[in-house]
C-alpha positions as CSV (number, residue, x, y, z in Angstrom):
1,X,0.8,27.9,0.4
2,X,0.7,31.6,1.1
3,X,-1.6,33.7,-1.1
4,X,0.2,35.0,-4.2
5,X,-0.6,37.4,-7.0
6,X,-2.5,35.7,-9.8
7,X,-1.8,35.8,-13.5
8,X,1.9,35.3,-13.2
9,X,3.6,33.5,-16.1
10,X,5.1,30.2,-14.9
11,X,7.4,27.8,-16.9
12,X,7.7,24.2,-15.6
13,X,10.6,22.3,-17.1
14,X,10.0,18.6,-17.2
15,X,6.8,16.8,-17.9
16,X,7.2,13.9,-15.5
17,X,4.7,13.4,-12.7
18,X,6.3,16.1,-10.5
19,X,6.3,18.6,-13.4
20,X,2.7,17.9,-14.3
21,X,1.6,18.2,-10.6
22,X,3.5,21.5,-10.3
23,X,1.9,22.8,-13.6
24,X,-1.6,21.8,-12.4
25,X,-1.1,23.4,-9.1
26,X,0.1,26.7,-10.6
27,X,-2.8,26.7,-13.1
28,X,-5.3,26.0,-10.2
29,X,-3.8,29.0,-8.4
30,X,-4.6,31.2,-11.4
31,X,-1.2,31.4,-13.2
32,X,-0.5,31.1,-16.9
33,X,1.6,27.9,-17.3
34,X,3.9,26.7,-20.0
35,X,5.1,23.0,-19.6
36,X,8.3,22.1,-21.4
37,X,9.9,18.7,-21.9
38,X,12.5,17.4,-24.3
39,X,10.2,14.5,-25.3
40,X,6.8,14.9,-27.0
41,X,4.9,12.8,-24.4
42,X,3.9,13.4,-20.9
43,X,4.6,11.3,-17.8
44,X,8.4,11.0,-17.7
């Protein structure tokens, strides 16, 4: 991915495998991440 500005606030909706992967990638890129899901557990 192209370089992007760090410390952006990112919201990922859905805590299935794809949402978790997106949240981990955004966090690894230096962003503040909030992961939301309608259920209390992770993994879809």
